[in-house]
C-alpha positions as CSV (number, residue, x, y, z in Angstrom):
1,X,-83.0,182.3,181.5
2,X,-84.3,180.8,178.2
3,X,-83.6,178.1,176.3
4,X,-81.5,178.0,173.1
5,X,-82.8,176.6,170.1
6,X,-81.2,176.1,167.1
7,X,-82.7,178.7,164.7
8,X,-85.1,177.4,162.2
9,X,-86.3,174.5,164.6
10,X,-88.7,176.4,167.3
11,X,-91.8,174.6,165.8
12,X,-90.0,171.2,165.9
13,X,-89.2,171.9,169.8
14,X,-92.9,173.3,170.3
15,X,-94.1,170.1,168.7
16,X,-92.1,168.2,170.9
17,X,-93.2,169.6,173.8
18,X,-96.9,169.3,172.9
19,X,-96.6,165.7,172.0
20,X,-94.9,165.3,175.3
21,X,-97.8,167.4,177.5
22,X,-100.3,165.5,175.8
23,X,-99.1,161.8,177.1
24,X,-97.7,163.2,180.5
25,X,-101.9,164.2,181.1
26,X,-102.9,160.8,179.6
27,X,-100.9,159.4,182.1
28,X,-101.8,161.4,185.0
29,X,-97.6,162.6,185.9
30,X,-99.0,165.8,187.4
31,X,-95.3,167.2,187.7
32,X,-94.1,166.1,184.2
33,X,-97.5,168.1,182.9
34,X,-96.3,171.3,184.6
35,X,-92.4,170.9,183.1
36,X,-94.2,170.5,179.6
37,X,-95.7,173.9,179.7
38,X,-92.6,175.3,181.2
39,X,-90.7,174.2,178.1
40,X,-93.6,175.6,175.7
41,X,-93.4,178.8,177.6
42,X,-90.0,179.0,177.0
43,X,-90.5,178.4,172.7
44,X,-92.6,181.9,172.6
45,X,-89.8,184.1,174.3
46,X,-87.3,182.7,171.6
47,X,-89.8,183.1,169.0
48,X,-90.5,186.8,170.2
49,X,-93.6,186.2,171.4
50,X,-93.3,186.5,175.0
51,X,-97.3,187.1,175.5
52,X,-98.2,183.4,174.3
53,X,-95.9,181.8,177.1
54,X,-98.5,183.4,179.9
55,X,-101.4,180.8,180.2
56,X,-98.6,178.1,179.8
57,X,-96.7,179.9,182.8
58,X,-99.9,179.9,185.3
59,X,-100.8,176.7,184.4
60,X,-97.4,175.1,185.0
61,X,-97.4,177.8,188.6
62,X,-100.5,176.7,189.4
63,X,-99.7,172.7,188.9
64,X,-96.1,172.7,190.5
65,X,-97.6,174.8,193.4
66,X,-99.4,172.0,193.9
67,X,-96.4,169.6,194.1
68,X,-94.4,171.8,196.5
69,X,-91.9,172.5,193.2
70,X,-90.8,176.0,195.1
71,X,-87.7,176.2,193.2
72,X,-89.4,175.6,189.4
73,X,-92.1,177.6,190.8
74,X,-90.1,181.1,191.4
75,X,-88.4,180.2,188.2
76,X,-91.4,180.2,186.4
77,X,-92.6,183.1,188.0
78,X,-89.2,184.9,186.6
79,X,-90.2,183.7,183.4
80,X,-93.5,185.2,183.6
81,X,-92.5,188.3,184.2
82,X,-90.2,188.6,181.7
83,X,-92.8,187.9,179.2
84,X,-94.9,190.4,180.7
85,X,-92.7,192.9,179.8
86,X,-92.6,196.8,181.1
87,X,-94.9,197.3,183.7
88,X,-97.1,200.7,183.3
């Protein structure tokens, strides 16, 4: 399920997640570095821009697969599928 963001505050949520991502990358925190793109990936669908989530979910899946975070990877795969839209 996509997170609920207060109306009019998506930009604020996105900026917060971007700052967190930068900090986690700088500190070399692999798991949290992957969680930040997960949060960012949840924002575009809420803003009706699901395709923007695809590279974020891919990055998070790659990192979390290396961390053996199987539940999070499965969640991200489902999120990615929803963001990909109908299959042709």
